[in-house]
N, C-alpha and C positions, 0 to 999 in steps of 0.2 A: 643155149638160147638160140631160137630160130631166127631166120633172116628177118621176118616181119617184126618180131619183138626187138631185134637189134635196131631196126630202122625207127621203130616207135620211140625207143629210149633216146636215140640220137636226136630225133625231132623235138622231143620234150626238152632235152638239154639246150638245144639251139634256141628254142622259144624263150627260155628263161634268160639267155644271154642278151636278147634283143627286146623282149617285152618284160623288162626287168622289174616292173612294178608287181609282177606276179610273185616275186620272191617272198614278200612279207606275209602273204596269205597261203601260199601253196608250196613253198620249198620243202623238200624232203629232209630228213635228218642227214642223209649223205650230202645233199647240196649245201646244207648249213655247215657241215664239217669242211667241205671244200672251200666255202667262202671264208671261213675262219682262217684256213691255211693261207689263202691269198692275202687276206688282210695282214697276217703276220709278215709276209714278204714285203708288203707295201710299207708297213711300219719300219722295217729294217732298211729298205733301200730308197723309199720315196718320201720320207718325212711325214708319213701319214698318221693321223690320229682319227679315231672313230668314236663319236660321242653318241652312243645309243646303237640301235639296230640299223645298219647301213648295208648297201649292196654295191659291189663293183663287178661288172661283167668281166669274165676272163678274156673276152674279146676286146675290151677297152685297152688303150695304150696309155699307161700312167708313168710319166717320167718327170715327176715333180721334185722340187726341193722341200716344199711344205704343202700338205693337203689336209685340211681339217673338214671332215664331213660330220654333220649332225643328224639326229635321229630321223629315220625314214627317208634319208636321201639315197638316191641310186644313180649309178652311171651305166648307161646302156652300151652294148657292143658297138665297136667301131669308133667310139669317141676317143679323142686324143686330148690328154690333159698334161700341160707342161708348166714348169716354174712354180707358181703359187696359186692355190685355190682355197678359199674359205667359204663355207656355206652355212646357212641357217638350217632349221629343221625342214624336212619334207620337200626337198628339192629334187627335180628331175633333170638329168643331163642326157639329152636324146642321142640316138645313134648318129654317128658320123659328124657330130659337132666337134669343134676344135677350140679349146680354151688355152690361152698362153699369156705369159706376163703375170701381173698381179690382178686377180679377179676375186671380187667379194660379192656373194649373193646373200640376200636376206632369206627369210623363210617362205616356203610355199612358192618358190620360183620354178617355172617350167621353161626349160631350154629345148626348143624343137630340134628336129633332125637337120643336120647340115649347117647349123649355126656356127659362125666364126666370131669369137670374142677375143680380141688381141689387146691385152693391157701392156703393150710396150711398143716402141718405135725404133727404127734404125736412124742413125745420124744421117744428115743430108747435106753436110758441108761440101763445097765444090772443089776443095783442094786435094781430095783423094777419093778413091772408089767408096761408094756407100757400104759395100760389103765388108770393108775394113774399118768401119767406124763403130764406136761403142754404141750399144743400145741404151735407151732411156726408158723409164717406166713411171708414169703418173698413176697408173692403175685404173680399174673400172669398178664402179659400184652399181649394183642393181638392187633396188629396194624390195621389200616384202611383196608377195602376191603379184609378181609380174609374169607375163607370158611373152616369151621371145619366139616369134614364129619361124617356121622352117626357112633355112638358107639366108636369114638375116645376118648382117655384119655389124659389130659394134667396135669402135676403134678406141685407142688409148685416151685416157683422160675424161671419158664420158661418165656421167652419173644419171641414172634413170630412176625417177621417183617411184615410190610404192604404188601398187595397183595399176600399173601401166601395161599397155599392150604394144608390142612392136610387130608390125605386119610382116608377113612372109616376104623375103627378098629385100627388105629395107636396109639402108646403110646409114647407121646412126653415128653422126660426127660431132654432136654437141649435147649439152645437158637438156633434160626435160623434167618438168615438175610431176608431182603425184597425179594419178588418174589420167595420164595422157594416152591417147591413141596415136601412134607414130607410124608413118608409112612413107615410101618413096625413096628416091636416090637423088641428092642426099635426103635423109629423113627429115620430115617436117611434121608439125602438129596437125593431125586430121581433126580431132575434137577432144574435148574433155569428157571423160566417162560420167562425170557427175551431172552433166547437162544433157537432158533428154534430147533425142534427135528432133522431135517436133518443135521443141523450143528453139533449137538452132535454126530451123527453117523459118521461123517467125521473125528472127532477127535479121531482116533483109538489109538493114542499113550497114551491116558489116562491123558494127561496133564490138560485138562479142568476139568475132573472129580476130579483130585487131588486138583486143585485150588478151586473148588466149596466146597469140603469137608473141606479144610482149613478155608474157610470163614465161614463155618457153625459151627466151633469150636473155637470161640474167646477165 
């Protein structure tokens, strides 16, 4: 194999590791064999189960106790997955995202690059160093058809309703209902996706916004 051919093969391999959605339509027989071998290792050492056609990049770091991936779910290169992860069908876990603790995703969930989802907390009692205290986990639930934008953070105990969007860089510290658009630090309700923008503009008395905020704070 010549130098150019070697570089091309390496480029194609790296592309699949990070643009992992290509796997389902463009993977070669050899790439599927390699993926099957990796999944065997993850079943043995990371408590993994695969329900349907799934893909885990060789450049992802999987150190789970339990990982259940459902059909058409993929994990891109650079992602770190620890502890427990449960997904629905057709989920995307983007490059350099970090999921830890107990995390449950519905179907059709998109996790953008650099997202942090931490379904656990360290103890914070004042009688001893925090590093020496037991961890606690309430877990995180993200409903169907949610999009978590790049570099967002979601902390333990949060539940995000189906069809919601979390803006890039947001820090989500509380629950939000279905159809929410969430942004800011800490995260707040920007609007409900079911309400058109022009209708929101017409509600100048703020009654709609007050109602939406009340629903976001059960």
